[in-house]
Kinemage of the C-alpha trace (Angstrom):
@kinemage 1
@onewidth
@group {chain A} dominant
@subgroup {mainchain}
@vectorlist {calphas} color= white
{ca met a 1} P -13.166 -43.348 1.682
{ca glu a 2} L -11.252 -41.015 -0.662
{ca asp a 3} L -14.505 -40.062 -2.424
{ca lys a 4} L -15.918 -38.857 0.907
{ca leu a 5} L -12.792 -36.932 1.937
{ca arg a 6} L -13.241 -33.734 -0.054
{ca ala a 7} L -12.320 -30.165 0.734
{ca val a 8} L -15.160 -27.652 0.945
{ca arg a 9} L -15.823 -26.269 -2.543
{ca gly a 10} L -14.288 -22.858 -3.110
{ca met a 11} L -11.974 -23.063 -0.096
{ca glu a 12} L -8.317 -24.052 -0.039
{ca asp a 13} L -6.117 -25.194 2.826
{ca ile a 14} L -2.996 -23.103 3.444
{ca leu a 15} L -0.364 -25.813 3.838
{ca pro a 16} L 3.188 -25.329 5.226
{ca glu a 17} L 4.796 -24.370 1.908
{ca arg a 18} L 2.448 -21.412 1.429
{ca ala a 19} L 2.295 -20.676 5.153
{ca arg a 20} L 5.925 -19.566 4.783
{ca leu a 21} L 4.473 -16.537 3.024
{ca phe a 22} L 3.279 -15.380 6.433
{ca glu a 23} L 6.846 -15.361 7.749
{ca val a 24} L 8.088 -13.345 4.764
{ca val a 25} L 5.359 -10.702 5.199
{ca arg a 26} L 5.754 -10.618 8.986
{ca ala a 27} L 9.540 -10.170 8.857
{ca ala a 28} L 9.381 -7.388 6.241
{ca cys a 29} L 6.602 -5.478 8.034
{ca gln a 30} L 8.248 -5.710 11.433
{ca lys a 31} L 11.495 -4.328 10.016
{ca trp a 32} L 9.490 -1.327 8.838
{ca ala a 33} L 7.733 -0.895 12.228
{ca tyr a 34} L 4.286 -2.078 11.145
{ca tyr a 35} L 2.045 -3.668 13.788
{ca leu a 36} L -0.130 -6.747 13.230
{ca ala a 37} L -3.873 -6.032 13.082
{ca glu a 38} L -6.126 -9.091 12.987
{ca arg a 39} L -9.796 -8.163 12.633
{ca lys a 40} L -12.916 -10.127 13.487
{ca ala a 41} L -14.084 -12.368 10.630
{ca met a 42} L -17.606 -10.883 10.569
{ca asp a 43} L -18.937 -7.388 9.870
{ca asp a 44} L -22.288 -5.663 10.126
{ca lys a 45} L -24.135 -5.803 6.828
{ca glu a 46} L -25.635 -2.359 7.431
{ca lys a 47} L -24.359 0.712 9.297
{ca glu a 48} L -27.373 0.578 11.624
{ca glu a 49} L -25.719 -1.615 14.213
{ca glu a 50} L -28.445 -0.951 16.801
{ca ser a 51} L -31.149 -2.570 14.667
{ca glu a 52} L -33.187 -5.217 16.508
{ca arg a 53} L -32.509 -7.702 13.704
{ca arg a 54} L -28.810 -7.139 13.196
{ca gln a 55} L -27.461 -8.797 10.033
{ca met a 56} L -23.862 -9.955 9.846
{ca val a 57} L -21.700 -10.954 6.898
{ca leu a 58} L -18.369 -12.727 6.592
{ca arg a 59} L -15.519 -10.259 6.090
{ca pro a 60} L -15.211 -9.340 2.365
{ca glu a 61} L -11.964 -7.320 2.718
{ca tyr a 62} L -9.724 -5.766 5.362
{ca thr a 63} L -9.367 -2.037 4.680
{ca thr a 64} L -12.793 -0.733 5.701
{ca gly a 65} L -12.679 -2.715 8.927
{ca val a 66} L -9.157 -1.505 9.721
{ca val a 67} L -10.294 2.112 9.253
{ca arg a 68} L -13.300 1.475 11.488
{ca ala a 69} L -11.005 -0.066 14.121
{ca tyr a 70} L -8.818 3.058 14.005
{ca phe a 71} L -11.740 5.077 15.398
{ca thr a 72} L -13.293 2.450 17.692
{ca gly a 73} L -10.085 0.844 18.961
{ca gly a 74} L -8.401 3.931 20.412
{ca met a 75} L -5.762 4.274 17.671
{ca lys a 76} L -6.354 8.031 17.462
{ca ser a 77} L -4.384 8.349 20.714
{ca trp a 78} L -1.420 6.360 19.377
{ca ser a 79} L 1.710 7.935 17.951
{ca gln a 80} L 0.810 8.965 14.418
{ca pro a 81} L 0.842 7.779 11.703
{ca val a 82} L -0.417 4.290 12.544
{ca lys a 83} L 1.184 1.543 10.435
{ca leu a 84} L -0.539 -1.847 10.376
{ca trp a 85} L -0.200 -5.161 8.544
{ca tyr a 86} L -2.529 -8.135 8.294
{ca phe a 87} L -2.667 -11.705 6.999
{ca gly a 88} L -5.925 -13.612 7.028
{ca pro a 89} L -8.982 -14.984 5.198
{ca asn a 90} L -11.753 -13.003 3.478
{ca phe a 91} L -14.904 -14.327 1.831
{ca arg a 92} L -17.055 -13.855 -1.286
{ca tyr a 93} L -20.070 -15.718 -2.588
{ca glu a 94} L -19.583 -16.462 -6.258
{ca lys a 95} L -18.851 -19.432 -8.479
{ca pro a 96} L -15.341 -20.704 -7.685
{ca gln a 97} L -12.874 -20.676 -10.553
{ca ala a 98} L -9.143 -20.911 -11.087
{ca gly a 99} L -7.439 -18.439 -8.764
{ca arg a 100} L -10.752 -17.163 -7.310
{ca trp a 101} L -11.902 -18.888 -4.139
{ca arg a 102} L -14.901 -18.277 -1.893
{ca gln a 103} L -12.505 -18.137 1.042
{ca phe a 104} L -9.398 -16.282 -0.078
{ca trp a 105} L -6.424 -15.193 1.996
{ca gln a 106} L -4.936 -11.723 1.828
{ca ala a 107} L -1.776 -10.107 3.140
{ca gly a 108} L -1.578 -6.338 3.252
{ca val a 109} L -0.520 -3.103 4.915
{ca glu a 110} L -2.257 0.164 5.810
{ca val a 111} L -0.716 3.498 6.848
{ca leu a 112} L -3.347 5.621 8.607
{ca asn a 113} L -3.316 9.391 9.194
{ca asp a 114} L -0.504 10.172 6.744
{ca ala a 115} L -1.076 12.424 3.706
{ca asn a 116} L 2.569 12.636 2.595
{ca pro a 117} L 3.051 11.417 -1.030
{ca val a 118} L 6.443 10.017 0.027
{ca thr a 119} L 4.509 7.419 2.016
{ca asp a 120} L 2.731 6.234 -1.152
{ca ala a 121} L 6.117 5.418 -2.697
{ca leu a 122} L 7.434 3.775 0.486
{ca val a 123} L 4.346 1.554 0.719
{ca ile a 124} L 4.943 0.447 -2.878
{ca phe a 125} L 8.639 -0.104 -2.062
{ca leu a 126} L 7.708 -2.366 0.866
{ca gly a 127} L 5.483 -4.423 -1.425
{ca ser a 128} L 8.301 -4.699 -3.943
{ca leu a 129} L 10.711 -5.881 -1.217
{ca ile a 130} L 8.274 -8.631 -0.188
{ca leu a 131} L 7.924 -9.780 -3.804
{ca asp a 132} L 11.716 -9.802 -3.994
{ca glu a 133} L 11.852 -12.138 -0.988
{ca leu a 134} L 9.452 -14.402 -2.904
{ca asn a 135} L 11.763 -14.287 -5.949
{ca leu a 136} L 9.108 -12.448 -7.962
{ca ala a 137} L 10.357 -8.845 -8.175
{ca lys a 138} L 12.476 -9.318 -11.321
{ca lys a 139} L 9.440 -10.707 -13.158
{ca thr a 140} L 7.119 -7.826 -12.273
{ca ile a 141} L 6.308 -4.216 -13.169
{ca ile a 142} L 4.563 -1.498 -11.140
{ca asn a 143} L 1.531 -0.029 -12.935
{ca ile a 144} L 0.481 3.313 -11.462
{ca asn a 145} L -2.064 6.084 -11.996
{ca ser a 146} L -3.815 8.917 -10.157
{ca ile a 147} L -7.617 9.055 -10.142
{ca gly a 148} L -7.886 12.460 -8.481
{ca cys a 149} L -9.564 13.814 -5.363
{ca pro a 150} L -13.067 15.197 -4.630
{ca ala a 151} L -11.959 18.560 -6.080
{ca cys a 152} L -11.154 17.214 -9.545
{ca arg a 153} L -13.298 14.055 -9.604
{ca pro a 154} L -16.447 15.845 -10.967
{ca lys a 155} L -14.421 17.099 -13.945
{ca ile a 156} L -13.035 13.610 -14.580
{ca ile a 157} L -16.481 12.008 -14.410
{ca lys a 158} L -17.954 14.613 -16.768
{ca lys a 159} L -15.200 13.950 -19.313
{ca ile a 160} L -15.877 10.215 -19.179
{ca arg a 161} L -19.649 10.628 -19.548
{ca asp a 162} L -19.311 13.131 -22.375
{ca phe a 163} L -16.944 10.821 -24.236
{ca leu a 164} L -19.069 7.684 -23.789
{ca arg a 165} L -22.467 9.222 -24.504
{ca pro a 166} L -22.309 8.461 -28.271
{ca tyr a 167} L -21.239 4.863 -27.472
{ca arg a 168} L -23.850 4.152 -24.799
{ca arg a 169} L -25.509 1.362 -26.806
{ca asn a 170} L -22.148 -0.190 -27.735
{ca ile a 171} L -20.774 -0.790 -24.250
{ca cys a 172} L -21.697 -3.823 -22.128
{ca gln a 173} L -24.655 -3.780 -19.751
{ca asp a 174} L -22.406 -3.513 -16.677
{ca cys a 175} L -20.720 -0.426 -18.132
{ca gln a 176} L -24.083 1.101 -19.013
{ca asn a 177} L -25.016 0.784 -15.336
{ca arg a 178} L -21.633 2.137 -14.219
{ca leu a 179} L -22.031 5.166 -16.466
{ca ala a 180} L -24.798 6.395 -14.165
{ca val a 181} L -23.357 5.268 -10.825
{ca asn a 182} L -19.532 5.312 -11.050
{ca pro a 183} L -18.117 5.989 -14.538
{ca leu a 184} L -14.512 5.495 -13.341
{ca arg a 185} L -15.158 1.763 -12.977
{ca ile a 186} L -15.774 1.546 -16.735
{ca leu a 187} L -12.019 1.932 -17.247
{ca asp a 188} L -11.558 -1.378 -15.401
{ca cys a 189} L -13.920 -3.314 -17.702
{ca lys a 190} L -12.343 -6.401 -19.321
{ca asp a 191} L -14.924 -6.693 -22.121
{ca ala a 192} L -13.122 -6.529 -25.495
{ca ala a 193} L -15.678 -4.217 -27.110
{ca cys a 194} L -15.556 -1.824 -24.152
{ca gln a 195} L -11.760 -1.835 -24.110
{ca lys a 196} L -11.674 -0.838 -27.771
{ca ile a 197} L -13.909 2.173 -27.066
{ca ile a 198} L -12.096 3.122 -23.846
{ca ala a 199} L -8.758 3.219 -25.708
{ca gly a 200} L -9.747 6.569 -27.247
{ca met a 201} L -10.870 8.181 -23.991
{ca pro a 202} L -9.037 11.273 -22.602
{ca thr a 203} L -6.570 10.305 -19.865
{ca ile a 204} L -7.414 10.999 -16.220
{ca val a 205} L -4.093 12.653 -15.377
{ca asp a 206} L -4.859 15.454 -17.843
{ca gln a 207} L -7.937 16.353 -15.772
{ca leu a 208} L -6.270 16.431 -12.334
{ca cys a 209} L -6.291 19.520 -10.122
{ca pro a 210} L -2.929 21.228 -9.361
{ca thr a 211} L -2.670 19.586 -5.922
{ca cys a 212} L -3.189 16.085 -7.330
{ca val a 213} L -0.697 16.778 -10.137
{ca ala a 214} L 1.946 17.901 -7.621
{ca asp a 215} L 1.308 14.917 -5.319
{ca phe a 216} L 1.436 12.410 -8.176
{ca arg a 217} L 4.635 13.940 -9.525
{ca gln a 218} L 6.237 13.585 -6.086
{ca val a 219} L 5.185 9.921 -5.853
{ca leu a 220} L 6.805 9.199 -9.232
{ca glu a 221} L 9.950 11.120 -8.269
{ca cys a 222} L 10.218 9.034 -5.089
{ca leu a 223} L 9.875 5.819 -7.074
{ca asp a 224} L 12.703 7.082 -9.279
{ca asp a 225} L 14.799 7.862 -6.183
{ca leu a 226} L 14.189 4.323 -4.901
{ca gly a 227} L 15.222 2.819 -8.232
{ca leu a 228} L 11.837 1.201 -8.879
{ca glu a 229} L 10.680 0.645 -12.451
{ca tyr a 230} L 7.075 1.590 -13.158
{ca arg a 231} L 4.658 2.085 -16.015
{ca leu a 232} L 2.080 4.879 -16.176
{ca asp a 233} L -1.309 3.289 -16.830
{ca ser a 234} L -3.997 5.873 -17.554
{ca arg a 235} L -6.750 3.186 -17.409
{ca leu a 236} L -5.871 1.865 -13.947
{ca val a 237} L -8.619 2.651 -11.396
{ca arg a 238} L -8.751 -0.424 -9.074
{ca gly a 239} L -11.955 -2.289 -8.236
{ca leu a 240} L -13.113 -0.566 -5.042
{ca asp a 241} L -14.890 2.779 -4.940
{ca tyr a 242} L -13.097 4.290 -1.947
{ca tyr a 243} L -9.766 4.958 -3.714
{ca thr a 244} L -8.496 8.518 -4.319
{ca lys a 245} L -5.320 9.942 -5.881
{ca thr a 246} L -2.600 7.277 -6.206
{ca val a 247} L -3.624 3.774 -7.340
{ca phe a 248} L -1.183 1.028 -8.275
{ca glu a 249} L -0.815 -2.638 -9.085
{ca ile a 250} L 2.222 -4.883 -9.364
{ca asn a 251} L 1.803 -7.373 -12.203
{ca glu a 252} L 3.946 -9.840 -14.059
{ca ile a 253} L 5.778 -8.058 -16.871
{ca asp a 254} L 4.033 -10.017 -19.628
{ca asp a 255} L 0.546 -9.499 -18.106
{ca asp a 256} L -0.366 -6.602 -20.420
{ca asn a 257} L -4.100 -6.824 -19.646
{ca arg a 258} L -3.559 -6.933 -15.862
{ca gln a 259} L -5.415 -10.247 -15.507
{ca ser a 260} L -3.317 -11.598 -12.628
{ca thr a 261} L -2.396 -8.788 -10.234
{ca leu a 262} L 0.059 -9.928 -7.558
{ca leu a 263} L -0.357 -6.891 -5.320
{ca gly a 264} L -2.477 -3.746 -5.557
{ca gly a 265} L -3.702 -0.765 -3.611
{ca gly a 266} L -3.645 2.990 -3.363
{ca arg a 267} L -4.673 5.998 -1.353
{ca tyr a 268} L -8.118 6.265 0.263
{ca asp a 269} L -8.240 9.659 1.955
{ca gly a 270} L -12.058 9.813 2.027
{ca leu a 271} L -12.813 6.470 3.670
{ca gly a 272} L -12.478 7.770 7.235
{ca lys a 273} L -15.011 10.524 6.493
{ca ala a 274} L -17.424 8.000 4.988
{ca ile a 275} L -17.161 5.596 7.935
{ca ala a 276} L -16.720 7.864 10.962
{ca gly a 277} L -17.295 11.407 9.695
{ca glu a 278} L -13.647 12.377 10.273
{ca glu a 279} L -10.795 13.023 7.851
{ca leu a 280} L -8.211 10.244 7.775
{ca pro a 281} L -5.657 10.323 4.940
{ca ala a 282} L -4.424 6.780 4.372
{ca val a 283} L -2.716 4.485 1.885
{ca gly a 284} L -2.149 0.741 1.640
{ca trp a 285} L -2.122 -2.418 -0.450
{ca ser a 286} L -3.206 -6.038 -0.327
{ca ala a 287} L -2.007 -9.199 -2.062
{ca gly a 288} L -3.753 -12.497 -2.732
{ca val a 289} L -1.926 -15.243 -0.852
{ca glu a 290} L -3.149 -18.018 -3.169
{ca arg a 291} L -1.883 -16.211 -6.258
{ca leu a 292} L 1.474 -15.409 -4.667
{ca gly a 293} L 1.775 -19.040 -3.639
{ca glu a 294} L 1.258 -20.166 -7.220
{ca lys a 295} L 3.856 -17.748 -8.584
{ca met a 296} L 6.599 -17.641 -5.966
{ca gly a 297} L 9.939 -19.351 -6.335
{ca asp a 298} L 12.108 -20.807 -3.593
{ca leu a 299} L 12.135 -18.404 -0.654
{ca lys a 300} L 15.348 -16.635 0.271
{ca pro a 301} L 16.724 -17.448 3.736
{ca asp a 302} L 16.331 -14.534 6.145
{ca lys a 303} L 19.768 -14.050 7.701
{ca asn a 304} L 18.336 -11.444 10.090
{ca ser a 305} L 15.289 -13.385 11.301
{ca asn a 306} L 16.650 -13.877 14.827
{ca lys a 307} L 17.637 -10.243 15.319
{ca leu a 308} L 15.628 -7.269 16.519
{ca asn a 309} L 13.854 -6.038 13.391
{ca arg a 310} L 13.144 -2.391 14.155
{ca lys a 311} L 16.474 -0.624 14.586
{ca leu a 312} L 16.572 3.054 13.591
{ca phe a 313} L 14.169 5.982 13.584
{ca ile a 314} L 14.556 8.272 10.559
{ca ile a 315} L 13.828 12.007 10.681
{ca met a 316} L 13.488 13.938 7.432
{ca phe a 317} L 12.742 17.648 7.088
{ca gly a 318} L 13.509 19.927 4.182
{ca asn a 319} L 13.346 20.120 0.402
{ca glu a 320} L 13.499 17.673 -2.516
{ca lys a 321} L 17.226 17.029 -1.983
{ca val a 322} L 16.493 15.978 1.597
{ca arg a 323} L 13.848 13.544 0.377
{ca gln a 324} L 16.226 12.048 -2.175
{ca gln a 325} L 18.967 11.599 0.441
{ca thr a 326} L 16.503 10.008 2.886
{ca leu a 327} L 15.123 7.528 0.359
{ca lys a 328} L 18.661 6.587 -0.602
{ca ile a 329} L 19.381 5.770 3.058
{ca ile a 330} L 16.134 3.775 3.418
{ca lys a 331} L 17.085 1.741 0.371
{ca lys a 332} L 20.508 1.092 1.915
{ca leu a 333} L 18.938 -0.017 5.220
{ca ser a 334} L 16.653 -2.421 3.353
{ca arg a 335} L 19.622 -3.884 1.490
{ca leu a 336} L 21.459 -4.420 4.806
{ca gly a 337} L 18.402 -5.928 6.501
{ca ile a 338} L 18.171 -3.110 9.062
{ca gly a 339} L 14.690 -2.071 10.147
{ca trp a 340} L 13.456 1.505 10.501
{ca asp a 341} L 10.558 3.667 11.611
{ca gly a 342} L 9.592 7.262 10.847
{ca ala a 343} L 6.856 9.909 10.968
{ca phe a 344} L 7.256 11.785 7.692
{ca ser a 345} L 3.718 13.191 7.859
{ca lys a 346} L 4.945 15.464 10.663
{ca asp a 347} L 6.579 18.561 9.167
{ca ser a 348} L 8.789 19.902 11.940
{ca leu a 349} L 11.973 18.526 13.476
{ca lys a 350} L 10.505 18.935 16.957
{ca ser a 351} L 7.391 16.872 16.228
{ca gln a 352} L 9.426 14.111 14.578
{ca leu a 353} L 11.826 14.013 17.534
{ca arg a 354} L 8.839 13.563 19.859
{ca ala a 355} L 7.687 10.653 17.688
{ca ala a 356} L 11.207 9.214 17.821
{ca asp a 357} L 11.241 9.413 21.635
{ca lys a 358} L 7.891 7.577 21.781
{ca ser a 359} L 9.106 4.832 19.435
{ca gly a 360} L 11.257 3.214 22.100
{ca leu a 361} L 14.238 3.003 19.771
{ca lys a 362} L 17.734 3.857 20.899
{ca asn a 363} L 19.093 5.623 17.794
{ca cys a 364} L 17.824 7.856 15.031
{ca leu a 365} L 19.137 9.333 11.795
{ca ile a 366} L 18.421 12.996 11.048
{ca ile a 367} L 18.565 14.367 7.500
{ca gly a 368} L 17.997 18.089 6.966
{ca gln a 369} L 19.001 20.563 4.280
{ca arg a 370} L 22.594 20.867 5.497
{ca glu a 371} L 22.987 17.067 5.522
{ca ala a 372} L 21.478 16.787 2.036
{ca phe a 373} L 23.887 19.457 0.765
{ca asp a 374} L 27.075 17.784 2.037
{ca lys a 375} L 25.689 14.203 1.779
{ca ser a 376} L 25.982 13.482 5.456
{ca val a 377} L 23.629 12.356 8.227
{ca ile a 378} L 23.288 13.056 11.964
{ca trp a 379} L 23.370 9.919 14.116
{ca arg a 380} L 21.575 10.696 17.398
{ca asn a 381} L 21.374 8.592 20.547
{ca leu a 382} L 17.784 9.092 21.739
{ca gln a 383} L 18.579 7.942 25.269
{ca thr a 384} L 21.530 10.249 25.976
{ca gly a 385} L 20.863 13.033 23.457
{ca ser a 386} L 24.422 12.812 22.100
{ca gln a 387} L 24.848 13.001 18.348
{ca glu a 388} L 27.504 13.030 15.637
{ca ser a 389} L 27.672 13.956 11.957
{ca leu a 390} L 28.654 11.118 9.623
{ca ser a 391} L 29.767 11.192 5.994
{ca glu a 392} L 28.434 8.585 3.558
{ca lys a 393} L 31.500 6.386 4.069
{ca gln a 394} L 31.324 6.740 7.852
{ca leu a 395} L 27.620 5.866 7.835
{ca glu a 396} L 28.259 2.797 5.669
{ca lys a 397} L 30.918 1.624 8.112
{ca lys a 398} L 28.756 2.250 11.188
{ca leu a 399} L 25.752 0.490 9.659
{ca gly a 400} L 27.964 -2.497 8.887
{ca lys a 401} L 28.887 -2.783 12.581
{ca phe a 402} L 25.369 -1.874 13.710
{ca lys a 403} L 23.669 -4.780 11.944
{ca ser a 404} L 26.138 -7.396 13.181
């Protein structure tokens, strides 16, 4: 009987111990005002959906389908930006091996219609908080790079091709093909001979346009403000072609060759244009559930699991000092287990207040230039319109009562 009772090859059951991962991701995302998005498990193989012989494939990944759903599911009319999370199975047809299944589960987040570099850092921070809940954060490091935008990408590609031309016969066959189609992917090659050649290649960040340089600098400054350790990795490009600007992975500290990424993602500002013909700046990440399950320690108990997760709306407008003060407060809220929402892609106070009113929350924190200067914050009741200015000590005291 036991010989006949076998699991399907290349597919693994998610049993209760690993199913607890779902609760960790759900709790963290709800505290940060992300909404669950569960997509259909099949996609059209081709864009021509009206073809008489329509071909379907099992879902290979979430992001493209989430972007498509943004345009077809009415999300354009929602309060922007749209913040989503997911947890479900994807599929690939290849020989199963350790850690690589034909059916593999992914957890992830996407922030749609938000071009603010601060959001890149906050998305990474959320991923780091989830790894912390899994007792993994102290064993990991954030690897980060920028791969540029359409304005500077031609220059980057030319540099890569010019450098590799003398070595064309020395790189592997896959990299020879990539050299013509997408040279950036060569940087992700794991072949030892290719890696040796790539080591002498000019770095991407030196070829970035001024806008990409400024955006990347702001992302790194935000990571510093949040107290996150990271490592600049000039060879990091990620494995999917739709990425632009910021790309990142969170790996175990001793994984120097990035062979077992726990969580990875980046910005994909051009994907909306490719799918629907409309601009849609966006950023997100995904994590392999099977790999996290193998690595995680005993889960921390969530003392706030029975409380309302989303608590405060945060409004930020002003200069670098304002950003630093705001990120400091967000870090404090995360430490206290208090949820938050925000619309940092909106520049004006008025537009952010409108977003706050639509959020359905009762209270918001406002940080402007005056508040950043004297290290205070405005606590505003969104229902009555009353507000008060609080010092750091007063805010700490009020948050202590607020979470209880």
